[in-house]
C-alpha positions as CSV (number, residue, x, y, z in Angstrom):
1,X,10.1,-37.5,-29.1
2,X,11.9,-36.1,-26.2
3,X,12.7,-32.8,-28.2
4,X,9.0,-32.3,-28.9
5,X,7.9,-32.8,-25.2
6,X,10.6,-30.4,-23.9
7,X,9.9,-27.8,-26.6
8,X,6.1,-27.8,-25.9
9,X,6.5,-27.9,-22.1
10,X,8.9,-25.2,-21.9
11,X,7.0,-22.9,-24.3
12,X,3.9,-23.7,-22.4
13,X,5.2,-22.8,-19.0
14,X,6.5,-19.6,-20.4
15,X,3.2,-18.9,-22.1
16,X,1.3,-19.6,-18.9
17,X,3.7,-17.6,-16.5
18,X,5.0,-15.0,-18.9
19,X,1.6,-13.9,-19.9
20,X,0.2,-12.4,-16.9
21,X,3.6,-10.6,-16.3
22,X,3.4,-9.0,-19.7
23,X,-0.3,-8.2,-19.1
24,X,0.9,-6.2,-15.9
25,X,3.8,-4.5,-18.1
26,X,1.3,-3.6,-20.8
27,X,-1.1,-2.2,-18.3
28,X,1.6,0.0,-16.6
29,X,2.7,1.6,-20.1
30,X,-0.9,2.0,-21.0
31,X,-0.5,-0.2,-24.0
32,X,-4.1,-1.0,-24.5
33,X,-6.4,-2.3,-27.5
34,X,-8.0,0.3,-29.7
35,X,-11.4,-0.6,-31.0
36,X,-12.8,0.4,-34.4
37,X,-15.8,2.4,-34.1
38,X,-17.7,0.7,-37.1
39,X,-17.2,-2.6,-35.3
40,X,-19.7,-4.5,-33.3
41,X,-21.1,-2.2,-30.4
42,X,-20.5,-5.1,-28.1
43,X,-16.6,-4.7,-28.5
44,X,-16.5,-1.3,-27.3
45,X,-16.1,-2.6,-23.7
46,X,-13.0,-4.3,-24.9
47,X,-11.2,-1.1,-25.4
48,X,-7.9,-0.9,-23.3
49,X,-7.4,-4.5,-23.1
50,X,-3.7,-5.3,-23.3
51,X,-2.6,-6.3,-26.5
52,X,0.6,-7.6,-28.2
53,X,0.3,-10.8,-26.4
54,X,1.8,-12.5,-29.2
55,X,5.3,-11.4,-28.0
56,X,4.8,-13.9,-25.2
57,X,4.2,-17.1,-27.2
58,X,6.9,-16.0,-29.7
59,X,9.5,-15.6,-27.0
60,X,8.4,-18.9,-25.6
61,X,8.5,-20.9,-28.9
62,X,11.9,-19.7,-29.3
63,X,13.2,-20.7,-26.0
64,X,11.4,-23.9,-25.9
65,X,13.0,-24.8,-29.2
66,X,16.2,-23.9,-27.9
67,X,15.9,-25.6,-24.7
68,X,14.9,-28.8,-26.5
69,X,18.2,-28.8,-28.6
70,X,20.3,-27.9,-25.4
71,X,18.8,-30.8,-23.2
72,X,19.3,-33.5,-25.9
73,X,22.5,-32.1,-27.5
74,X,21.2,-32.3,-31.0
75,X,22.1,-29.3,-33.3
76,X,19.3,-27.0,-34.8
77,X,18.3,-27.7,-38.3
78,X,18.2,-25.2,-41.2
79,X,14.5,-26.0,-41.7
80,X,13.5,-25.4,-38.2
81,X,15.5,-22.1,-37.9
82,X,13.9,-20.8,-41.2
83,X,10.3,-21.3,-39.9
84,X,11.2,-19.6,-36.6
85,X,12.7,-16.8,-38.5
86,X,9.6,-16.4,-40.7
87,X,7.5,-16.5,-37.4
88,X,9.8,-14.0,-35.8
89,X,9.9,-11.6,-38.7
90,X,6.5,-11.5,-39.3
91,X,5.9,-11.0,-35.6
92,X,8.2,-8.1,-35.6
93,X,6.2,-6.4,-38.6
94,X,2.9,-6.9,-36.5
95,X,4.6,-5.6,-33.0
96,X,5.5,-2.2,-35.1
97,X,1.9,-2.2,-36.4
98,X,0.6,-2.7,-32.7
99,X,2.9,-0.3,-31.2
100,X,1.9,2.4,-33.7
101,X,-1.8,1.8,-32.7
102,X,-1.4,2.0,-29.0
103,X,1.3,4.9,-29.0
104,X,-0.8,7.1,-31.3
105,X,-4.1,5.7,-29.8
106,X,-5.9,4.8,-33.1
107,X,-7.2,1.6,-34.3
108,X,-5.0,1.5,-37.5
109,X,-1.3,1.3,-37.1
110,X,1.3,0.8,-40.3
111,X,0.0,2.0,-43.6
112,X,-0.8,-1.0,-45.4
113,X,1.9,-0.5,-48.0
114,X,4.6,-0.4,-45.4
115,X,3.1,-3.3,-43.7
116,X,3.1,-5.2,-47.1
117,X,6.7,-4.2,-47.7
118,X,7.8,-5.7,-44.2
119,X,5.9,-8.9,-45.0
120,X,7.5,-9.1,-48.4
121,X,11.0,-8.6,-47.1
122,X,10.7,-11.4,-44.6
123,X,9.0,-13.8,-47.0
124,X,11.5,-13.1,-49.7
125,X,14.4,-14.1,-47.6
126,X,12.6,-17.1,-46.2
127,X,11.5,-18.2,-49.6
128,X,15.1,-17.7,-51.3
129,X,16.7,-19.3,-48.3
130,X,14.5,-22.3,-48.2
131,X,15.7,-23.4,-51.6
132,X,19.3,-23.4,-50.5
133,X,21.0,-25.3,-47.8
134,X,21.2,-29.1,-49.2
135,X,21.9,-31.7,-46.9
136,X,24.0,-34.8,-47.6
137,X,21.2,-36.3,-50.1
138,X,21.0,-32.9,-51.8
139,X,17.6,-31.9,-50.3
140,X,16.9,-28.5,-49.4
141,X,14.4,-27.3,-47.2
142,X,12.0,-26.4,-49.6
143,X,11.5,-27.4,-53.3
144,X,10.2,-25.4,-56.3
145,X,7.3,-27.5,-56.7
146,X,3.7,-27.3,-55.8
147,X,2.6,-29.9,-53.0
148,X,-0.4,-31.2,-51.6
149,X,0.5,-34.6,-49.5
150,X,4.0,-34.3,-51.1
151,X,5.4,-32.6,-54.3
152,X,3.5,-33.0,-57.5
153,X,4.0,-31.9,-61.0
154,X,6.9,-30.2,-62.8
155,X,9.0,-27.6,-61.1
156,X,7.8,-23.8,-61.1
157,X,11.3,-22.6,-60.9
158,X,12.9,-20.6,-58.1
159,X,11.3,-17.3,-59.2
160,X,7.7,-18.3,-59.5
161,X,8.5,-20.2,-56.2
162,X,9.2,-17.1,-54.4
163,X,6.2,-15.2,-55.7
164,X,4.1,-18.4,-54.8
165,X,5.5,-18.5,-51.3
166,X,4.7,-14.8,-50.8
167,X,1.3,-15.2,-51.8
168,X,0.7,-18.1,-49.3
169,X,2.6,-15.9,-46.6
170,X,0.4,-12.8,-47.3
171,X,-2.7,-14.9,-47.5
172,X,-2.3,-16.8,-44.3
173,X,-0.9,-14.2,-42.1
174,X,-3.8,-11.7,-43.0
175,X,-6.4,-14.6,-42.8
176,X,-5.2,-15.3,-39.0
177,X,-5.4,-11.7,-38.6
178,X,-9.0,-11.7,-39.8
179,X,-9.9,-14.6,-37.6
180,X,-8.6,-12.8,-34.4
181,X,-11.7,-10.9,-33.9
182,X,-13.1,-12.9,-30.9
183,X,-11.5,-13.8,-27.6
184,X,-9.7,-17.1,-28.4
185,X,-11.1,-17.4,-31.8
186,X,-7.6,-17.4,-33.7
187,X,-5.7,-19.2,-31.0
188,X,-7.7,-22.3,-30.8
189,X,-7.7,-23.4,-34.3
190,X,-4.3,-22.3,-34.8
191,X,-3.3,-24.8,-31.9
192,X,-5.1,-27.6,-33.7
193,X,-3.4,-26.9,-36.9
194,X,0.0,-27.0,-35.2
195,X,-0.9,-30.1,-33.3
196,X,-1.4,-31.8,-36.8
197,X,2.0,-30.7,-37.9
198,X,3.5,-32.3,-34.9
199,X,1.8,-35.5,-36.1
200,X,2.7,-34.8,-39.7
201,X,6.4,-34.3,-39.0
202,X,6.6,-37.4,-37.0
203,X,5.0,-39.6,-39.7
204,X,7.2,-38.1,-42.3
205,X,10.3,-39.0,-40.2
206,X,9.2,-42.7,-39.6
207,X,8.7,-42.8,-43.5
208,X,11.6,-40.9,-44.7
209,X,12.9,-41.8,-48.0
210,X,16.5,-41.3,-46.6
211,X,16.8,-42.0,-42.9
212,X,15.0,-45.3,-43.0
213,X,13.8,-47.3,-46.1
214,X,13.0,-46.4,-49.8
215,X,9.2,-47.1,-49.9
216,X,6.7,-46.2,-52.5
217,X,5.0,-43.5,-50.4
218,X,8.2,-42.3,-48.5
219,X,8.7,-38.5,-48.0
220,X,11.8,-36.2,-49.3
221,X,11.5,-33.8,-46.5
222,X,14.9,-32.4,-45.3
223,X,14.3,-32.2,-41.6
224,X,10.8,-33.6,-40.5
225,X,11.4,-34.2,-36.8
226,X,12.8,-30.7,-36.4
227,X,9.7,-29.3,-38.0
228,X,7.7,-31.2,-35.5
229,X,9.7,-29.7,-32.6
230,X,9.0,-26.2,-34.2
231,X,5.2,-27.0,-34.4
232,X,5.3,-28.4,-30.7
233,X,7.0,-25.3,-29.4
234,X,4.7,-22.9,-31.1
235,X,1.7,-25.0,-29.9
236,X,2.8,-24.9,-26.3
237,X,3.2,-21.4,-26.5
238,X,-0.2,-20.6,-28.0
239,X,-1.8,-23.0,-25.6
240,X,-0.2,-20.9,-22.3
241,X,-1.2,-17.8,-24.0
242,X,-4.8,-19.3,-24.8
243,X,-5.4,-19.8,-21.0
244,X,-5.5,-15.8,-20.5
245,X,-6.9,-15.2,-24.0
246,X,-10.0,-17.5,-23.6
247,X,-13.2,-15.4,-23.1
248,X,-13.4,-12.9,-21.6
249,X,-9.7,-12.4,-22.7
250,X,-7.2,-10.8,-20.3
251,X,-5.2,-10.1,-23.3
252,X,-5.2,-9.9,-27.1
253,X,-2.4,-11.5,-29.4
254,X,-2.7,-8.4,-31.8
255,X,-1.0,-8.3,-35.0
256,X,2.3,-9.4,-33.5
257,X,0.7,-12.7,-32.8
258,X,-1.5,-13.2,-35.7
259,X,1.1,-12.5,-38.3
260,X,3.5,-14.7,-36.6
261,X,1.2,-17.5,-36.3
262,X,0.2,-17.1,-40.1
263,X,3.9,-17.4,-40.9
264,X,4.7,-20.4,-38.9
265,X,1.7,-22.4,-40.7
266,X,2.9,-21.4,-44.0
267,X,6.5,-22.1,-43.2
268,X,5.6,-25.7,-41.6
269,X,3.5,-26.3,-45.0
270,X,6.1,-25.3,-47.4
271,X,8.7,-27.2,-45.8
272,X,6.7,-30.3,-45.3
273,X,5.5,-30.3,-48.7
274,X,1.8,-29.9,-47.6
275,X,1.0,-26.4,-49.4
276,X,-2.6,-27.1,-50.5
277,X,-3.2,-29.4,-47.6
278,X,-2.8,-26.3,-45.3
279,X,-6.0,-24.9,-46.8
280,X,-8.0,-27.9,-45.6
281,X,-6.3,-27.9,-42.1
282,X,-6.9,-24.1,-41.8
283,X,-10.6,-24.4,-43.2
284,X,-11.9,-22.2,-40.8
285,X,-9.5,-19.4,-41.3
286,X,-9.9,-19.8,-45.1
287,X,-13.7,-19.6,-44.7
288,X,-13.4,-16.3,-42.8
289,X,-11.1,-14.9,-45.2
290,X,-13.3,-15.8,-48.0
291,X,-16.3,-14.0,-46.2
292,X,-14.4,-10.7,-46.2
293,X,-13.7,-11.1,-50.1
294,X,-17.5,-12.1,-50.7
295,X,-18.5,-9.0,-48.7
296,X,-16.2,-6.6,-50.3
297,X,-16.8,-8.0,-54.0
298,X,-20.5,-8.2,-53.6
299,X,-20.7,-4.6,-52.3
300,X,-18.8,-3.5,-55.2
301,X,-20.6,-5.4,-57.8
302,X,-24.4,-5.1,-56.4
303,X,-24.0,-2.2,-53.8
304,X,-25.7,-4.8,-51.3
305,X,-24.0,-6.6,-48.4
306,X,-23.9,-10.3,-48.2
307,X,-23.4,-10.4,-44.6
308,X,-24.4,-8.3,-42.0
309,X,-20.9,-7.6,-41.2
310,X,-17.6,-9.2,-42.2
311,X,-15.5,-11.2,-41.2
312,X,-18.0,-14.1,-40.6
313,X,-17.8,-14.1,-36.8
314,X,-19.2,-10.5,-36.6
315,X,-22.2,-11.5,-38.8
316,X,-23.3,-14.2,-36.3
317,X,-22.6,-11.6,-33.5
318,X,-25.1,-9.2,-35.1
319,X,-27.5,-12.1,-35.6
320,X,-27.8,-12.3,-31.9
321,X,-25.3,-15.2,-31.2
322,X,-23.2,-15.0,-27.9
323,X,-19.4,-14.7,-28.2
324,X,-18.6,-17.6,-26.7
325,X,-21.2,-19.5,-28.4
326,X,-19.5,-18.5,-31.8
327,X,-16.0,-19.3,-30.3
328,X,-17.0,-22.6,-29.3
329,X,-19.0,-23.5,-32.5
330,X,-16.0,-22.3,-34.7
331,X,-13.6,-24.4,-32.6
332,X,-15.7,-27.4,-33.5
333,X,-15.7,-26.6,-37.2
334,X,-12.0,-26.1,-37.1
335,X,-11.5,-29.3,-35.3
336,X,-13.5,-30.8,-38.1
337,X,-11.5,-29.4,-40.7
338,X,-8.1,-30.5,-39.1
339,X,-9.5,-34.0,-38.7
340,X,-10.5,-33.9,-42.4
341,X,-6.9,-32.6,-43.4
342,X,-5.2,-35.3,-41.1
343,X,-7.5,-38.2,-42.8
344,X,-6.5,-37.0,-46.2
345,X,-2.7,-37.0,-45.2
346,X,-3.0,-40.7,-44.0
347,X,-5.5,-41.9,-46.8
348,X,-2.7,-43.0,-49.3
349,X,-1.4,-45.3,-46.4
350,X,-4.6,-47.1,-46.0
351,X,-4.4,-50.5,-47.0
352,X,-6.0,-51.2,-50.5
353,X,-8.0,-54.3,-51.1
């Protein structure tokens, strides 16, 4: 528990203090956000807002995680380092994308093919490494199984697992990116899901098949406590960033932050064996992503738009909702999805009459 508090506290302080420093640096360099002309007209006044704010909470998360282990003297685990690698690697891809946008003063950065190559490269390294490094009980960070509350069904094999992991990484990183369309809209729900994974990691530790007692519902997760530490570190960094990203935002996380957040959420889901549960915990992100798929698919099939604009938050903007109203209501929906996900996670532990 000490690890979790230190990781979250250090990352929170770095996020709170480091973000305004980063804002001044970005302003001095002239790295302001570019706004797409086809977007809502109300967004045009956001042009020039400092971006790449995800850099601060990535650094804060890494330092928070390191501080927790230095203070307690406990060594980092392979599972924790793999999730941090996935977060940092995808954050670096996003940073390059953001840098091209601000350097060339255009709303589009990396070409989609180059961006996907970067995501695939980082994702393959994570997926392959996660099937290696067994502990004393021969448990690797990930397993070649699908999972909901735990692994289920037969093994899909290492090759299909790598493809499956890449699909999850690409879907969630792009989903967070689509959600990051209004001030604070992505950071708030991501923080709620990270808080859920702090709870999940602790619960799995207390009901581990190997560290405590072999019970019918115990968990075969390699490093549940350290995964909770990672979740807490990123949570602290994101909350510190959100203080400055809340409406009206003083800084945007950019693709640097959105890709990194998508990566850390998928990494936690894969290594805690809760892959399908992530879709419920991140119900708001899934809903926003589906709105884009429906909009594009519907237009190609019928020539008509289902929504006034996609992603979904822009539909409500054009319907006359204030930005803060959309953000708060979407946060409430995200809190509900997260609560449902945690409820399902604990459901199998409820006493049966």
